[in-house]
C-alpha positions in Angstrom: 0.0 0.0 0.0 1.8 3.1 -1.3 1.9 6.2 0.9 -0.1 8.9 -0.9 -0.3 11.2 2.1 2.7 13.4 1.3 2.3 13.6 -2.4 1.5 17.1 -3.7 -1.9 17.1 -5.3 -3.0 19.8 -7.8 -6.7 20.7 -7.3 -6.8 22.4 -10.7 -5.6 19.4 -12.6 -8.1 17.1 -10.9 -11.1 19.4 -11.5 -10.2 19.9 -15.1 -9.9 16.2 -15.5 -13.4 15.8 -14.1 -14.8 18.6 -16.2 -13.4 17.0 -19.3 -15.6 14.0 -18.7 -12.9 11.6 -17.8 -14.8 9.3 -15.5 -12.3 6.6 -15.4 -9.5 7.9 -13.2 -6.3 6.0 -12.6 -5.8 4.6 -9.1 -3.3 7.3 -8.1 -5.7 10.1 -9.4 -8.6 8.5 -7.5 -6.6 8.4 -4.3 -5.6 12.0 -4.9 -9.2 13.0 -5.3 -10.2 11.3 -2.1 -7.3 12.8 -0.1 -8.0 16.3 -1.5 -11.6 16.0 -0.5 -10.6 15.1 3.0 -8.1 18.0 3.2 -10.8 20.4 2.0 -13.5 19.1 4.4 -11.7 17.5 7.3 -8.0 18.2 8.0 -7.1 21.5 6.3 -5.1 23.6 5.6 -7.8 25.3 3.6 -7.7 25.5 -0.2 -8.8 28.5 -2.2 -11.9 27.2 -4.0 -13.1 30.5 -5.4 -12.2 29.6 -9.0 -14.0 26.3 -9.0 -17.6 25.4 -9.1 -18.9 23.5 -6.0 -21.4 21.0 -7.4 -23.6 19.7 -4.7 -24.7 16.2 -5.7 -27.4 13.8 -4.4 -25.3 10.9 -5.5 -23.8 10.6 -2.0 -27.2 10.3 -0.3 -27.9 6.7 0.8 -31.0 5.0 2.3 -32.9 8.3 2.2 -30.3 10.0 4.4 -29.3 13.4 2.9 -25.7 14.4 2.6 -24.5 17.5 4.5 -25.0 20.7 2.5 -21.7 21.9 4.1 -19.5 19.5 2.2 -17.3 21.3 -0.3 -16.4 19.8 -3.7 -18.4 16.6 -3.2 -17.7 15.7 -6.9 -14.2 14.7 -5.8 -15.6 12.1 -3.4 -18.1 10.8 -6.0 -15.4 10.5 -8.6 -13.1 8.6 -6.3 -15.8 6.2 -5.2 -16.7 5.5 -8.8 -13.1 5.0 -9.7 -12.4 2.6 -6.8 -15.6 0.6 -7.8 -14.3 0.4 -11.4 -10.8 -0.5 -10.3 -12.1 -3.1 -7.8 -9.8 -1.8 -5.0 -11.7 -2.8 -1.8 -9.5 -1.0 0.8 -9.6 2.4 -0.8 -13.3 2.0 -1.6 -14.0 1.2 2.0 -12.1 4.3 3.1 -14.1 6.4 0.7 -17.4 4.9 1.9 -16.5 5.6 5.5 -15.9 9.2 4.5 -19.3 9.2 2.8 -21.0 7.9 5.9 -19.5 10.7 7.9 -21.4 13.2 5.7 -24.8 11.6 6.5 -26.9 12.6 9.5 -27.7 9.0 10.5 -26.1 5.6 10.0 -26.8 3.8 6.7 -27.4 0.1 6.9 -26.4 -0.6 3.3 -23.1 1.3 3.8 -22.5 -0.6 7.0 -22.8 -3.9 5.3 -20.7 -2.9 2.3 -17.9 -1.5 4.4 -17.7 -4.6 6.6 -17.6 -6.8 3.4 -14.8 -4.7 1.9 -12.7 -5.0 5.1 -13.0 -8.8 5.1 -10.3 -10.9 6.6 -9.1 -12.0 3.1 -8.9 -8.4 1.8 -6.9 -7.3 4.9 -4.5 -10.2 4.5 -4.1 -9.5 0.7 -3.4 -5.8 1.0 -1.3 -5.8 4.3 2.2 -6.3 3.1 3.7 -5.9 6.6 2.7 -6.3 10.3 2.3 -2.5 10.6 -0.1 -2.3 7.7 -2.0 -5.2 9.1 -2.5 -3.2 12.3 -3.5 -0.1 10.3 -6.2 -2.0 8.5 -7.5 -3.5 11.7 -7.6 0.0 13.1 -9.6 1.2 10.1 -12.1 -1.7 10.6 -12.4 -0.7 14.3 -13.3 2.9 13.4 -15.8 1.7 10.8 -17.6 -0.4 13.5 -17.5 2.6 15.8 -19.0 4.9 13.2 -21.8 2.4 12.6 -22.4 1.9 16.4 -21.4 -1.8 16.3 -19.7 -1.7 19.7 -19.1 -5.4 20.2 -17.4 -5.9 16.9 -15.4 -2.7 17.4 -14.0 -4.0 20.7 -13.0 -7.3 19.1 -11.1 -5.7 16.2 -9.5 -3.2 18.6 -8.1 -6.0 20.7 -6.9 -7.7 17.5 -5.2 -4.5 16.4 -3.5 -4.0 19.7 -2.3 -7.6 19.6 -1.0 -7.1 16.0 0.8 -3.9 17.0 2.3 -5.4 20.1 1.0 -2.5 22.1 1.1 -3.3 25.8 -1.2 -1.0 27.8 -3.3 -1.0 31.0 -5.5 1.5 32.9 -4.5 1.3 36.5 -4.5 3.3 39.7 -1.5 4.9 41.4 -1.2 7.4 44.2 -0.4 10.9 43.3 -1.3 14.6 43.6 -3.6 16.5 41.3 -3.7 19.9 43.1 -1.0 22.3 44.0 -1.7 22.4 47.8 -2.5 18.7 48.2 -0.8 17.3 51.3 -1.6 13.6 50.9 -1.4 11.5 47.8 -4.7 9.9 46.6 -5.5 7.3 43.9 -5.2 8.6 40.4 -6.2 6.8 37.2 -3.4 6.5 34.7 -2.9 4.8 31.4 0.4 3.0 31.0 1.5 2.0 27.5 4.6 0.8 25.8 5.1 0.3 22.1 6.7 -2.8 20.7 9.0 -0.7 18.5 10.6 2.7 19.1 8.8 5.8 17.8 10.5 7.5 14.9 10.1 10.7 12.9 9.7 14.4 13.7 6.3 15.9 13.6 4.8 19.4 13.8 1.8 19.3 16.1 -0.7 21.9 17.3 0.2 23.7 20.5 -1.3 22.3 23.7 -2.5 25.2 25.8 -1.5 25.2 29.4 -4.0 25.0 32.2 -2.7 28.0 34.2 -4.8 27.0 37.2 -4.2 28.3 40.7 -5.5 25.0 42.1 -4.8 22.1 39.7 -1.4 21.0 38.5 -0.7 20.9 34.7 -0.7 17.1 35.0 -1.0 14.8 38.0 2.2 14.2 40.0 2.2 10.4 40.2 4.2 8.1 42.4 7.1 5.9 41.3 6.9 2.6 39.4 7.5 0.8 42.7 3.9 1.6 43.7 2.4 0.0 40.6 0.2 -3.1 40.8 2.4 -6.2 40.7 -0.2 -8.0 38.5 0.5 -5.6 35.6 2.4 -7.0 32.6 6.1 -7.0 33.4 6.9 -4.5 30.5 4.8 -1.9 32.4 6.3 -2.4 35.8 9.5 -0.6 34.8 7.7 2.4 33.3 8.0 5.7 35.1 4.3 7.0 35.2 5.5 10.6 35.1 7.8 10.1 32.1 6.6 7.3 29.8 8.5 6.4 26.6 7.0 7.9 23.4 4.5 5.7 21.5 4.4 4.9 17.8 1.7 6.9 16.1 -0.4 3.9 15.2 -0.3 2.9 18.9 -1.5 6.4 19.8 -4.3 6.0 17.3 -5.3 2.7 19.0 -5.6 4.5 22.4 -7.8 7.2 20.8 -10.0 4.5 19.3 -10.2 2.9 22.7 -11.4 6.2 24.1 -14.0 6.5 21.3 -15.2 3.0 22.1 -15.7 3.9 25.7 -17.6 7.1 24.8 -20.0 5.3 22.4 -20.6 2.2 24.4 -21.2 3.8 27.8 -23.8 6.1 29.4 -23.3 9.8 28.5 -23.1 11.2 32.0 -20.6 8.8 33.6 -17.8 10.4 35.6 -15.7 7.2 35.7 -16.0 6.9 31.9 -14.7 10.5 31.6 -11.7 9.6 33.8 -10.9 6.6 31.7 -11.1 8.7 28.5 -9.0 11.4 30.1 -6.1 9.1 31.1 -6.1 7.6 27.6 -5.9 11.0 25.8 -3.4 12.3 28.3 -1.1 9.3 27.5 -1.1 10.5 23.9 -0.7 14.2 24.7 2.0 13.3 27.2 4.3 12.0 24.5 7.6 13.9 24.1 7.3 16.9 21.9 7.5 16.3 18.1 6.9 12.5 18.4 3.2 12.6 17.5 1.5 13.1 14.2 -0.4 16.3 13.7 -3.9 14.7 13.2 -3.4 12.2 16.0 -2.2 14.9 18.5 -4.9 17.4 17.5 -7.6 14.7 17.9 -6.3 13.9 21.4 -6.5 17.7 22.3 -10.0 17.9 20.9 -11.2 14.9 23.0 -9.6 16.4 26.1 -11.3 19.8 25.4 -14.7 18.1 25.3 -14.0 16.3 28.6 -12.9 19.5 30.2 -16.3 21.1 29.7 -17.6 19.2 32.7 -15.4 21.1 35.2 -15.5 24.8 35.9 -11.7 24.6 36.6 -10.9 23.4 33.1 -13.7 24.7 30.9 -11.8 27.8 29.9 -8.7 26.0 28.7 -10.9 23.5 26.9 -12.8 26.2 25.1 -9.7 28.1 24.1 -8.1 24.8 22.9 -11.1 24.1 20.8 -11.0 27.5 19.2 -7.2 27.1 18.5 -7.8 23.8 16.8 -10.6 25.1 14.6 -8.3 28.0 13.6 -5.5 25.6 13.0 -7.5 24.0 10.2 -7.1 27.2 8.3 -10.7 27.7 7.1 -11.5 31.2 6.3 -7.9 31.9 5.3 -6.9 32.3 1.7 -4.2 29.7 1.1 -2.4 29.3 -2.3 -3.8 27.0 -4.9 -1.4 24.3 -4.1 -3.4 21.5 -2.5 -1.5 19.2 -0.3 2.2 19.8 0.2 4.8 19.0 2.8 5.6 22.7 3.2 2.2 23.3 4.9 2.1 19.9 6.6 -1.0 18.9 4.6 0.6 15.5 3.9 1.3 14.9 7.5 -2.3 15.7 8.5 -3.5 13.0 6.1 -1.1 10.3 7.2 -3.4 8.7 9.8 -6.7 10.2 8.8 -8.2 6.9 7.7 -7.5 5.3 11.1 -9.2 8.1 13.1 -12.9 8.4 13.3 -13.9 11.1 10.7 -14.6 14.6 12.1 -15.6 17.1 9.4 -14.6 20.7 10.1 -18.2 21.9 10.3 -18.9 19.4 13.1 -16.0 20.9 15.0 -17.4 24.4 14.4 -20.8 23.3 15.6 -19.4 21.8 18.8 -17.5 25.0 19.4 -20.6 27.1 18.8 -22.5 24.9 21.3 -19.7 25.4 23.9 -20.0 29.2 23.3 -23.8 29.0 23.9 -23.3 27.0 27.1 -21.0 29.8 28.3 -23.3 32.6 27.2 -21.0 33.8 24.4 -24.0 34.1 22.0 -22.4 36.5 19.5 -19.5 34.1 18.8 -21.9 31.2 18.4 -24.2 33.1 16.0 -21.1 34.1 13.9 -20.1 30.5 13.5 -23.6 29.4 12.6 -24.0 32.2 10.1 -20.6 31.4 8.6 -21.6 27.8 8.1 -25.0 28.8 6.7 -26.8 27.1 9.6 -29.5 29.8 9.8 -31.8 27.6 11.8 -29.2 27.2 14.5 -28.5 30.9 14.4 -32.2 31.6 14.9 -32.3 29.2 17.9 -29.4 31.1 19.4 -31.3 34.3 19.2 -34.4 32.7 20.7 -32.4 31.2 23.6 -31.3 34.7 24.7 -34.8 36.2 24.3 -34.4 37.7 20.8 -37.1 35.6 19.2 -38.0 38.4 16.7 -34.4 38.6 15.4 -34.3 34.8 15.1 -37.6 34.8 13.1 -36.2 37.5 10.9 -33.2 35.4 10.1 -35.3 32.4 9.4 -37.8 34.2 7.2 -35.0 35.6 5.1 -33.6 32.1 4.7 -36.9 30.6 3.9 -37.7 33.2 1.3 -34.8 31.8 -0.7 -35.1 28.2 0.4 -38.7 27.3 1.0 -37.9 23.6 0.7 -35.8 23.6 3.9 -37.9 21.5 6.2 -35.6 21.8 9.2 -35.9 25.6 9.0 -39.8 25.4 9.0 -39.5 23.0 12.0 -37.3 25.5 13.9 -39.7 28.3 13.2 -42.4 26.1 14.8 -40.2 25.5 17.8 -39.7 29.2 18.3 -43.3 30.3 17.7 -44.9 27.1 19.1 -47.3 27.2 16.2 -48.4 23.8 14.8 -48.8 25.1 11.2 -45.0 25.4 10.8 -44.4 21.8 12.0 -47.1 20.6 9.6 -45.4 22.7 6.8 -42.0 21.0 7.6 -43.7 17.6 7.3 -45.4 18.5 4.0 -42.2 19.9 2.5 -39.8 17.2 3.5 -41.4 14.6 5.8 -39.0 15.9 8.5 -39.4 13.5 11.4 -38.5 16.0 14.2 -41.5 18.2 13.1 -43.9 15.4 13.8 -42.3 14.6 17.1 -42.7 18.3 18.1 -46.3 18.2 16.9 -47.0 15.0 18.9 -45.6 16.5 22.1 -47.7 19.6 21.4 -51.0 17.7 21.3 -49.8 15.6 24.3 -49.3 18.7 26.4 -50.5 21.9 24.7 -49.7 25.3 26.2 -52.4 26.7 28.4 -52.9 29.7 26.1 -53.0 27.7 22.9 -56.7 27.1 22.8 -56.1 23.4 22.2 -57.2 20.6 24.5 -55.1 17.5 25.1 -55.6 15.1 22.3 -53.9 11.8 23.0 -55.1 10.2 19.7 -53.6 13.0 17.6 -50.4 13.0 19.6 -50.0 9.2 19.1 -50.7 9.6 15.4 -48.1 12.3 14.9 -45.5 10.3 16.8 -46.2 7.1 14.8 -45.9 9.2 11.6 -42.5 10.4 12.6 -41.4 6.8 13.3 -42.3 5.8 9.8 -39.3 8.0 8.7 -37.0 7.4 11.6 -37.9 4.5 13.8 -34.7 4.9 15.9 -35.9 8.0 17.8 -35.8 7.1 21.5 -37.8 10.3 22.5 -40.6 9.4 20.1 -41.0 5.8 21.4 -40.8 6.9 25.0 -43.4 9.7 24.6 -45.7 7.3 22.6 -45.4 4.7 25.3 -46.5 7.3 28.0 -49.5 8.2 25.8 -50.5 4.6 25.4 -50.3 4.1 29.2 -52.6 7.0 29.7 -55.0 5.5 27.2 -54.6 2.1 29.0 -53.6 0.5 25.7 -51.2 -1.8 27.4 -50.1 -3.8 24.3 -49.2 -0.7 22.4 -47.5 0.7 25.5 -45.4 -2.4 25.9 -44.5 -2.3 22.2 -43.4 1.3 22.5 -41.3 0.9 25.6 -39.7 -2.3 24.2 -38.5 -0.2 21.2 -37.3 2.5 23.5 -35.1 0.2 25.6 -33.8 -1.4 22.4 -32.5 2.0 21.5 -31.4 3.1 24.9 -31.1 0.3 27.5 -29.7 2.7 30.1 -32.9 4.5 30.8 -34.6 3.5 34.1 -37.9 5.1 33.3 -38.4 3.2 30.1 -37.7 -0.2 31.8 -39.9 0.7 34.7 -42.8 1.7 32.4 -42.3 -1.4 30.3 -42.6 -3.5 33.5 -45.8 -1.7 34.4 -47.3 -2.4 31.0 -46.3 -6.1 31.1 -47.7 -6.5 34.5 -51.1 -5.2 33.2 -50.8 -7.8 30.5 -50.3 -10.6 33.1 -46.8 -11.2 31.8 -45.4 -11.2 35.3 -42.1 -12.9 34.8 -41.2 -10.6 31.9 -42.2 -7.7 34.1 -39.8 -8.8 36.8 -37.0 -9.0 34.3 -37.8 -5.4 33.1 -37.7 -4.2 36.7 -34.3 -5.8 37.2 -33.1 -4.0 34.1 -34.5 -0.8 35.4 -32.5 -1.2 38.6 -29.4 -2.2 36.7 -29.7 1.0 34.6 -30.3 3.3 37.6 -27.0 5.2 38.2 -28.3 7.3 41.1 -26.5 7.2 44.4 -29.7 6.1 46.2 -31.9 3.3 44.9 -35.2 4.2 43.3 -37.7 3.1 46.0 -40.6 3.0 43.6 -38.8 0.6 41.3 -37.8 -1.6 44.2 -41.3 -1.5 45.6 -42.7 -2.7 42.3 -40.0 -5.4 42.2 -41.0 -6.6 45.7 -44.7 -6.8 44.6 -44.0 -8.6 41.4 -41.5 -11.0 42.9 -44.0 -11.9 45.6 -46.6 -12.8 43.0 -44.0 -15.2 41.5 -43.1 -16.6 44.9 -39.5 -15.4 44.3 -38.8 -14.8 48.0 -35.1 -14.3 47.6 -35.8 -11.4 45.2 -38.4 -10.1 47.7 -35.8 -10.1 50.5 -33.2 -8.4 48.3 -35.8 -5.7 47.4 -36.7 -5.1 51.0 -33.1 -4.8 51.9 -32.6 -2.1 49.3 -35.8 -0.3 50.5 -34.3 -0.2 54.0 -31.1 1.2 52.7 -32.9 4.4 51.5 -31.6 7.5 53.1 -34.9 8.7 54.5 -36.5 9.0 57.8 -39.7 7.4 56.6 -38.6 4.1 55.2 -41.4 2.2 56.9 -43.9 4.2 54.8 -42.4 2.5 51.7 -42.7 -1.1 53.1 -46.0 -3.0 52.4 -46.8 -4.9 55.6 -48.8 -7.4 53.5 -45.8 -8.3 51.5 -43.7 -8.6 54.6 -46.3 -10.9 56.1 -46.2 -13.2 53.1 -42.4 -13.3 53.2 -42.4 -14.1 56.9 -45.1 -16.7 56.5 -43.0 -18.5 53.9 -39.9 -18.6 56.2 -41.5 -19.4 59.5 -43.5 -22.3 58.0 -40.3 -24.3 58.1 -38.2 -25.2 61.2 -35.5 -22.7 62.2 -32.1 -24.2 61.5 -29.8 -21.2 61.2 -29.0 -21.8 57.6 -27.4 -19.0 55.5 -30.6 -18.1 53.7 -32.5 -18.1 57.0 -29.9 -15.9 58.7 -30.0 -13.3 56.0 -33.7 -13.2 56.4 -33.4 -12.9 60.2 -30.9 -10.1 59.9 -33.3 -8.3 57.5 -36.3 -8.5 59.8 -34.7 -8.3 63.3 -31.8 -5.9 62.6 -32.4 -3.7 59.6 -36.2 -3.4 59.8 -36.2 -2.2 63.4 -33.7 0.5 62.6 -36.2 2.3 60.3 -39.5 1.7 62.1 -40.7 5.2 63.1 -44.5 5.3 62.8 -45.9 1.9 62.0 -46.3 -0.2 65.1 -47.7 -3.1 63.1 -44.2 -3.8 61.8 -43.1 -4.7 65.3 -45.7 -7.5 65.3 -43.9 -9.0 62.4 -40.5 -8.6 64.0 -41.9 -10.3 67.2 -43.2 -13.2 65.2 -39.8 -13.9 63.7 -38.1 -13.6 67.1 -40.5 -16.3 68.4 -39.8 -18.5 65.4 -36.1 -18.4 66.2 -36.9 -19.2 69.9 -36.0 -15.9 71.5 -39.2 -15.0 73.5 -37.4 -12.2 75.4 -36.7 -10.4 72.1 -40.3 -11.0 71.0 -41.7 -9.5 74.1 -39.4 -6.5 73.7 -40.7 -6.0 70.2 -44.3 -5.8 71.5 -43.2 -3.2 74.1 -41.5 -1.1 71.4 -44.6 -1.3 69.2 -46.8 -0.2 72.1 -44.6 2.8 72.8 -45.2 4.0 69.3 -49.0 3.7 69.7 -49.0 5.3 73.1 -47.1 8.3 71.8 -49.0 9.0 68.6 -49.5 12.8 68.4 -53.2 12.3 67.3 -54.0 9.7 69.9 -56.5 12.1 71.6 -58.2 13.3 68.4 -58.1 10.4 65.9 -60.5 7.5 66.6 -58.6 5.1 64.3 -55.3 5.8 66.1 -57.1 5.3 69.4 -58.5 1.9 68.3 -55.1 0.8 67.0 -53.5 1.7 70.4 -56.0 -0.3 72.3 -55.6 -3.3 69.9 -51.9 -3.2 70.3 -52.2 -2.9 74.1 -54.3 -6.1 74.1 -51.6 -7.9 72.1 -49.0 -6.7 74.5 -50.9 -8.0 77.5 -51.3 -11.4 75.8 -47.5 -11.4 75.1 -46.8 -10.7 78.8 -49.1 -13.6 79.8 -47.8 -16.0 77.3 -44.1 -15.2 77.4 -43.4 -13.8 80.8 -43.0 -17.1 82.5 -40.9 -18.8 79.7 -37.2 -19.5 80.2 -35.2 -16.4 79.8 -31.9 -15.5 78.1 -29.8 -16.5 81.1 -30.1 -20.1 82.3 -32.4 -20.4 85.3 -34.1 -17.0 84.6 -37.5 -16.2 83.1 -38.4 -13.8 80.3 -40.1 -11.2 82.5 -40.6 -12.0 86.2 -42.6 -8.8 86.9 -44.7 -9.1 83.8 -47.9 -8.5 85.8 -46.7 -5.1 87.1 -45.5 -4.1 83.6 -48.8 -5.1 82.1 -50.8 -3.1 84.6 -48.5 -0.1 84.1 -49.0 -0.2 80.3 -52.8 -0.3 80.6 -52.9 2.5 83.2 -50.7 4.8 81.1 -53.0 4.4 78.1 -56.1 4.9 80.2 -54.8 8.0 81.8 -54.0 9.6 78.4 -57.4 8.8 76.9 -59.7 9.3 79.9 -60.8 12.8 79.0 -61.4 11.9 75.3 -62.4 8.3 74.9 -63.9 7.3 78.3 -67.3 6.5 76.8 -66.0 4.2 74.0 -66.0 0.4 73.9 -62.3 0.5 73.6 -62.0 2.2 77.0 -64.1 -0.6 78.5 -61.7 -3.1 76.9 -58.8 -1.5 78.7 -60.6 -1.9 82.0 -61.0 -5.6 81.3 -57.3 -5.9 80.4 -56.5 -4.2 83.7 -58.4 -6.9 85.6 -56.6 -9.6 83.7 -53.3 -8.4 85.1 -54.2 -8.5 88.8 
């Protein structure tokens, strides 16, 4: 595989060739066309295109997915794809198709299948003339899988690429300091990596901006290699974590692909994930100066900048670094008509571009604009959107800062020239909250987001709209949007909520099944699916969905509603181990009212199952006993009935002294209820529990006690009379004429 990255490519010659109708390009010319298209749209430096016609073409659209209007000179990509097809060169064709996919808004199934076929094992073996090229092609296949969201296959090929490269790497922990005034070392996550061969070559990379923080160090001050985990590969045990040897560029690419895999296969808001990504990109950035390729180094800086947006201490450096990288691409500057040349490092920028996930320059501009908006730098964000011709996004910027009229003015001017722009009509609807514009967007271009917005509108119309809620219309709009794009999580979730309100349980279960298939990390979707399945009497499937909801829940405290539902469903299935697990989790809630979340009926069923067998002290019985007699009493605050259940378990395990103490604790709750003197139900419950307590004194007081030769309660008569008298004295002025008060008199006589 010849290296075409450093060859000077003349744009004029290629364009003239295409104008002349020469469709059959030679392989070298086709490669030049592809590389030049990538330089123009991805890597820079910019090329002066003012003398050439930019022919937007629909030939690049696949599976109904439109190609980005921001792509310059797409005829270069079309010509290269056609030439590679004609020349039957699978590797270069696969590279061109991956670039084509990066221009589409959504993944194309047909492109996915084609690219995977082109990167077949036989083709890789045929075109890899060395071990390094074998690694390069495996890296390309990995990035293709990542681009098409096939995470499992991406991880497999990434592991193969690392094995082929001989890269030895591990993410591990080591003590160190991250802040300037830190006194004690704490655990820091670090990526250790060693290449099989020494890095070579001198590169000119973008400048990495310094943090300049009064608090944080530029990079963590890590401990010595003597503190490393001894289970690490022996090649890593001798590595100084603060001064690791430089990596080969292909190995740095593999670390960045690993970072991309973590991002795409994990929940979005995961702090541990961000730490893993950070240590991977820091390993690339931490290479000695001049040892990393331009594109590889700039991509590492870009990823770090995105990660730094999550901290107020680093967001400034991250934003400035983003801006510097966008400017480094050279767009907006008038460069000479020379194409790719070593004098402006264009060739170096292309050297590893087919192994990195494609990132068009307008995507970088858009991310930078979004960062500006999050920081309130609206003017800079609007300037970027207007420069890119993204008038809808510019209008949204104006609307977000309260300048709706200005935003509408921008949109109207754009729509007067481009009335077929469905997205612009939809954005106008979003700003004005007027259904007619969403309908217009649907009529113009069957734009799925417009129908989603219309569905949400009918589901929950504004109070001043004059519309009443119309669940049927809302469901119809959402289903229409799904005929265009059935991978919209929001549409399936909202549709499921509507169907639940309509009590259409089959449709609700179908909607939430689709939602969790798209996003299996959403607790609400799994929980709603469980509720729908339960209504359909599919109890075991409902229990599975609840377990998935719990697995997906990333909150520090468990969701008590989900656990409560799991307890109920598991009880229906007689899955008592699951019930015990659920009750344990409920009792771990950080609340002062846990007993309000516990269903006594479910507890009674659990206890009945366990006490129906002989107490033997087995492991399962002991975990149940600990739950009922240790954890449950710690959270009983206002429900005396729970103490009856605890007492029953203590009697089952032959501890009558503990059982009697349980009744006493329950009676104290009843006797000290704040509404004892005003609420008749509370009064009746107190008398009922007092009767149970007297029975417990009579039945348990004379039984053998904890100490050999003793009894449980030798003065049980005195304690029983005291309990009855205390309750009578509290209630005499309020309940003296009730049957319950007469019952207390009878109990008092029993204790004499």
